[in-house]
C-alpha positions in Angstrom: -0.1 -0.2 -0.1 1.4 3.4 -0.9 0.8 6.6 -0.8 1.9 10.4 -2.0 4.3 12.5 -0.6 5.2 15.7 -2.2 7.2 18.9 -1.7 10.8 19.6 -1.0 10.6 20.0 2.3 8.8 16.8 3.3 10.8 14.5 0.7 14.3 16.2 1.8 14.4 14.6 4.8 12.4 11.7 3.8 15.1 11.3 1.3 17.4 11.7 3.8 16.5 9.0 6.8 14.0 6.2 4.9 14.9 6.5 1.5 13.8 2.7 1.5 10.2 3.8 1.9 10.4 5.6 -1.5 8.7 3.8 -4.3 9.3 6.2 -7.3 10.2 10.1 -7.3 8.4 12.1 -9.7 9.1 15.4 -10.9 7.2 17.7 -13.3 8.3 18.1 -17.1 10.7 20.3 -17.8 13.8 21.8 -16.6 14.7 21.6 -13.0 15.7 23.6 -9.9 18.7 23.3 -7.9 16.7 22.1 -5.3 14.8 20.1 -7.7 18.2 18.6 -9.5 19.5 18.2 -6.2 17.1 15.6 -5.1 17.3 14.1 -8.6 21.2 13.1 -8.1 20.3 11.7 -4.4 17.6 10.3 -5.5 19.8 8.2 -8.6 22.6 8.0 -5.9 20.3 5.7 -3.7 18.5 3.6 -6.8 15.2 5.0 -6.2 12.9 5.5 -9.3 12.8 8.6 -11.3 10.1 9.9 -13.5 7.9 12.9 -14.5 4.8 13.9 -15.3 2.9 16.7 -17.1 1.7 19.6 -15.6 -1.0 18.7 -15.5 -0.6 15.9 -13.1 0.8 17.8 -10.5 -2.4 20.5 -10.6 -4.5 17.6 -9.4 -2.8 17.6 -6.1 -4.0 19.8 -3.0 -1.3 22.3 -1.9 2.2 23.1 -2.7 3.9 20.4 -4.8 7.2 22.3 -5.7 7.4 20.2 -8.6 7.9 16.8 -6.9 5.9 13.9 -5.5 6.6 9.9 -4.0 5.2 7.4 -3.9 6.2 5.8 -0.5 5.5 3.2 1.7 2.7 3.9 4.0 3.4 4.5 7.5 1.9 1.3 9.6 -0.7 2.8 12.4 0.7 2.8 16.2 -2.0 1.6 18.2 -2.4 1.8 22.6 -0.7 -1.2 22.7 2.1 0.7 21.1 1.7 4.0 23.3 1.6 1.9 26.7 4.8 0.0 25.8 6.8 3.4 24.9 5.6 4.8 28.1 6.4 1.0 30.5 10.1 0.6 29.2 11.0 4.5 28.3 12.6 5.8 31.1 10.5 9.9 32.0 8.4 9.2 28.1 7.2 13.2 27.5 3.9 12.6 25.4 2.0 15.3 23.3 -2.1 15.0 23.3 -3.5 16.9 20.8 -7.5 16.9 21.8 -9.1 17.8 18.3 -6.3 19.6 16.9 -8.0 20.2 12.6 -5.2 22.4 11.0 -3.0 20.0 9.3 -0.6 22.7 9.6 -0.7 22.9 13.2 -0.4 18.8 13.5 2.9 19.5 11.3 4.5 22.3 12.9 3.8 19.9 16.4 5.6 16.9 14.8 8.8 19.6 13.9 9.0 20.8 17.2 7.9 17.2 18.5 11.0 16.2 17.2 13.4 19.1 17.9 12.5 18.7 21.7 12.9 15.0 21.5 8.8 13.9 22.4 8.1 9.8 22.9 4.8 9.9 20.7 1.7 12.6 19.7 -1.2 11.5 20.4 -4.4 12.2 18.5 -8.4 10.6 18.6 -9.9 9.1 15.9 -12.3 11.2 15.3 -12.7 15.1 14.6 -9.1 15.8 14.3 -6.6 15.7 11.5 -4.2 12.8 10.4 -0.9 12.2 9.2 -1.1 13.6 5.5 0.7 15.2 2.9 0.0 19.1 4.4 0.9 17.3 8.1 4.2 15.8 6.4 5.3 18.5 4.4 5.0 21.2 7.2 7.1 18.7 9.5 9.8 18.6 7.5 10.7 15.2 8.4 9.3 15.0 12.4 6.4 13.1 10.6 9.0 10.6 10.5 10.7 10.6 13.3 7.4 11.4 15.8 5.3 8.6 16.1 1.4 9.8 15.7 -0.9 7.3 17.7 -4.5 7.9 16.2 -6.8 6.4 19.6 -10.4 6.3 19.6 -11.0 7.5 22.5 -9.0 10.1 24.1 -9.9 10.6 27.7 -10.0 6.9 28.2 -6.3 7.2 27.1 -5.4 9.4 29.4 -6.6 7.2 32.4 -4.5 4.3 31.2 -1.4 5.7 31.2 -2.5 7.6 34.3 -2.6 4.2 35.6 0.9 3.9 34.1 2.9 7.4 36.3 1.5 9.8 33.8 0.9 12.9 34.9 -1.4 15.1 32.3 -0.4 18.5 32.4 -3.5 20.6 30.6 -3.0 24.2 28.8 -5.6 26.5 29.8 -5.6 30.6 29.5 -7.8 30.9 32.3 -5.9 28.8 35.2 -3.7 31.0 37.6 -0.6 28.2 37.5 1.7 29.3 34.9 3.6 26.6 33.2 6.9 28.5 34.6 5.3 26.9 38.5 4.4 23.5 37.3 6.7 20.5 37.6 7.5 19.2 34.2 10.0 16.6 35.0 9.2 12.6 35.1 6.7 10.7 33.1 4.9 13.6 31.2 1.9 14.3 28.9 1.0 17.9 27.3 -2.4 18.3 26.6 -3.4 20.9 24.0 -6.9 21.8 23.4 -8.6 22.4 19.0 -8.2 25.7 17.7 -10.6 28.0 19.0 -12.2 26.2 21.9 -9.4 24.9 23.7 -9.6 21.6 25.8 -13.0 19.9 26.6 -14.7 19.3 29.0 -13.8 15.7 30.3 -10.1 16.3 28.8 -9.6 19.3 30.9 -11.0 17.2 34.0 -9.1 14.8 33.2 -5.8 16.9 33.3 -3.9 16.6 37.1 -2.6 20.2 36.7 -4.1 23.1 34.4 -1.4 25.8 33.7 -1.5 29.4 31.4 1.6 30.6 29.0 1.7 34.2 30.6 0.5 37.0 27.1 1.2 40.8 28.1 -0.5 41.7 24.8 -3.3 42.6 23.4 -3.5 38.5 22.1 -5.4 36.6 24.9 -4.1 33.1 23.8 -1.4 31.3 21.5 -1.7 29.9 18.4 -2.3 25.8 19.1 1.7 25.1 17.4 3.2 28.1 19.0 1.8 27.1 22.3 2.9 23.5 22.0 6.7 25.1 21.0 6.6 27.2 24.1 5.6 24.3 26.5 8.0 21.5 25.3 10.8 24.2 24.9 10.1 25.0 28.8 9.8 20.4 29.4 12.9 20.5 27.8 14.8 23.1 30.2 13.7 21.5 33.7 14.7 18.0 31.9 18.1 19.2 30.8 19.2 22.3 32.2 18.1 22.5 36.1 
């Protein structure tokens, strides 16, 4: 089973890290620019099949393709059992739970930051949330290949199961008095972030062990979810590595 991945931002790290997953690379007919040529040459050295296709084929792709796409092996779906196993066997796992985040650009940006900060896994619900697609891969710039994205049937139930394994859940909520910088993000921790505009659902919020806010001083009352994830994850890195 294959899927299409397109755009240089997604394909360059994929070819670097997992060339065995790429069945063929397809370029838009015409002269290649410098980055396309570099990708072309790398694929040739790796023995990846290369083809060209007319512009009308690329016009049918949704999103910015940058004149190249690849047919790649579809990623195996990670399960709740995988997640439980990682938590049981990894010291001080750092998890990210996303409560119905629907913008693929936000998920891609979060996966990119998750890769940079050593996150064990990102967890999303099966319904009312974006999953792994071409746009997410492109924005993630390789993060979608290195950070497991676990899709679960019931987010709250998964949270409760992990709490029994010793994971502490810290939810981001703008109205709480405790700030992010007062929270303890060492040890087995999951950061929980809500959907664009809506924030955490009531039951998700209730299931969190702690609620914290990122202090804001300007006219904007809250941050974009991917920005909030970045701020929170780097605070976790600071506490874990530099205290």
